C-alpha angles and dihedrals in degrees: 000000000000090000093052091051092049093049091045092050092048091050092049092049091047091052091047091050093048092050093049093047091048091051093051093045092049091049095052091042089054091047089052093049089053094054089107093057116129122214110247097176138328108323094354124106133180124212137180090214098070133068102196134035120255144156121252129185134024109231099055106002115212129206115225120196131181114265113258098044110128143147120015093347091059090045091054093047092049092048089052094048092045089053087057089051093050090052091048091235091156088061091046090053091051091050089048091052092048089051089048089051091053093047099034090140094060115089091199091060089050090052091048093050091047092051092045091051093053 
């Protein structure tokens, strides 16, 4: 029984480490892909390398929008993204990913994270 617990703990720790490393690598890869982003206004950046708007970062969070958005369309997108900022959704997603990393073996947690991210 002790052997099974040790093997199980090692597998769980390996899965946790893989999830955390993947999260950090994806974050820095995304930051690198956004190196061409141009500041539109305070805290808002436009980039040719993205297709949909999103928030990246925690302190301070930044809004990234696809290049070419302007006028009322940009205003609507920014209102939507700022609503996410007011509700602290970027912190909720981080917490969700940390919970997913802890429970990487549970398909229901994967489903919950997927549905939350949509």
